[in-house]
VOSE-892252 format. One line per 2 residues: their letters; for each residue x, y, z of C-alpha. Coordinates in steps of 0.2 Angstrom, whole numbers, plus 5000, padded with zeros to 4 digits. Layout:
BEGIN
a> X/Y/Z; ...
//
This chain:
BEGIN
mv> 5037/4899/4975; 5028/4915/4974
nt> 5019/4918/4957; 5022/4935/4950
li> 5014/4948/4937; 5022/4962/4926
sp> 5006/4969/4920; 4995/4975/4934
pt> 4978/4967/4936; 4962/4979/4938
ir> 4953/4974/4954; 4936/4978/4959
te> 4930/4979/4976; 4911/4984/4982
rl> 4915/5002/4980; 4933/5004/4973
vl> 4944/5001/4957; 4961/4996/4962
ra> 4971/5001/4945; 4988/5002/4938
pa> 4997/5019/4941; 4995/5030/4926
se> 5003/5046/4921; 4988/5056/4923
dl> 4990/5052/4942; 5006/5060/4943
pa> 4999/5077/4948; 4989/5070/4961
wt> 5003/5060/4968; 5015/5075/4968
af> 5002/5086/4979; 4999/5072/4991
la> 5019/5071/4992; 5021/5089/4995
sk> 5006/5088/5010; 5008/5086/5029
rt> 5000/5069/5027; 5016/5062/5022
ah> 5024/5062/5041; 5024/5044/5043
vg> 5029/5038/5027; 5046/5048/5024
gt> 5040/5067/5024; 5036/5078/5011
kn> 5045/5079/4993; 5047/5090/4981
ea> 5041/5088/4963; 5057/5080/4956
ea> 5057/5068/4972; 5039/5064/4969
fv> 5042/5060/4951; 5056/5047/4956
df> 5044/5040/4970; 5030/5039/4957
aa> 5043/5031/4944; 5048/5018/4959
li> 5029/5014/4962; 5026/5009/4943
gh> 5044/5000/4942; 5040/4990/4957
wt> 5028/4979/4947; 5042/4975/4934
lr> 5056/4972/4947; 5045/4962/4959
gy> 5030/4957/4949; 5017/4964/4961
gr> 5015/4982/4968; 5003/4995/4973
wm> 4988/4999/4964; 4980/5018/4963
lv> 4963/5017/4972; 4949/5025/4961
np> 4930/5029/4964; 4922/5021/4949
dn> 4906/5033/4952; 4917/5048/4947
de> 4934/5043/4943; 4941/5052/4959
ll> 4958/5046/4964; 4959/5043/4982
gs> 4976/5035/4985; 4987/5020/4984
vg> 4986/5002/4991; 4996/4986/4987
lf> 5010/4975/4989; 5027/4985/4993
yp> 5044/4977/4995; 5058/4988/4992
vg> 5076/4985/4996; 5079/4988/5014
wp> 5062/4982/5020; 5060/4965/5030
ep> 5047/4957/5020; 5033/4960/5008
ei> 5019/4972/5015; 5003/4978/5013
aw> 5004/4997/5012; 4992/5010/5009
tm> 4992/5029/5007; 4977/5037/5007
fe> 4973/5055/5000; 4964/5067/5012
aa> 4946/5068/5005; 4946/5048/5006
eg> 4952/5047/5024; 4939/5039/5036
kg> 4928/5031/5023; 4934/5014/5024
ya> 4942/5013/5007; 4959/5009/5014
fe> 4952/4993/5024; 4942/4988/5008
aa> 4956/4989/4998; 4969/4983/5009
ia> 4958/4967/5012; 4957/4966/4994
tr> 4976/4967/4992; 4979/4953/5005
df> 4966/4942/4996; 4977/4945/4980
ay> 4993/4941/4988; 4987/4924/4996
gn> 4974/4919/4982; 4984/4924/4967
lg> 5002/4925/4971; 5004/4912/4982
fn> 5010/4922/4998; 5011/4912/5014
tv> 5013/4929/5025; 5011/4947/5024
vs> 5015/4961/5036; 5013/4980/5037
ci> 5028/4991/5042; 5020/5006/5052
ap> 5029/5022/5059; 5027/5023/5078
gn> 5013/5037/5081; 5002/5033/5065
dr> 4988/5028/5074; 4976/5028/5061
si> 4986/5014/5052; 4989/5005/5067
al> 4970/5004/5069; 4969/4997/5052
ae> 4981/4985/5054; 4972/4979/5070
rm> 4955/4978/5061; 4962/4968/5048
ga> 4967/4955/5061; 4986/4960/5061
af> 4996/4960/5077; 5010/4969/5082
er> 5027/4957/5081; 5042/4968/5082
yf> 5051/4984/5077; 5063/4987/5063
qh> 5075/5001/5059; 5073/5009/5042
ad> 5088/5018/5036; 5078/5033/5030
ig> 5062/5031/5039; 5068/5027/5055
qm> 5060/5014/5068; 5045/5005/5061
av> 5032/4993/5069; 5030/4977/5060
yr> 5012/4971/5061; 5009/4952/5055
hl> 4993/4949/5046; 4982/4934/5047
gp> 4988/4921/5036; 4980/4912/5021
te> 4971/4898/5030; 4963/4912/5042
cg> 4958/4922/5027; 4949/4907/5019
h> 4964/4904/5006
//
């Protein structure tokens, strides 16, 4: 049985704080969802759609007992993106998902936060496996998954996003859990 939480914990890594989404994050999330950076995660959204998306990000913690954190630089409180566990209706199984804002790209933050997420899933929630679902052509996300040791397993067809590649992450034993 998988353990779940309703109140998101705060996780600290060497360079990051992973914390619960908060209302003050909505403007940055809205700006991200209006940007071209969303090409591989369903495309751009208007302000109303961004609000619903952000509410779903928060509600995921209540419905599933786990979810995505907001990534913050503790030195300056800059919001860097969102990383965590994601398992909405229509997904094949729980995944480690990451979304990085443009200023945070290429600095290793997604890798650091995704490793912390995987460790949390195995060490705290008792997961036996996790995947990452990646849209074809999202080369940076594919490279990140592979850097974490994940391997391509199969494709699945998402009703809204289309075909996605499923990358299976290393299991708890291989990660020292």
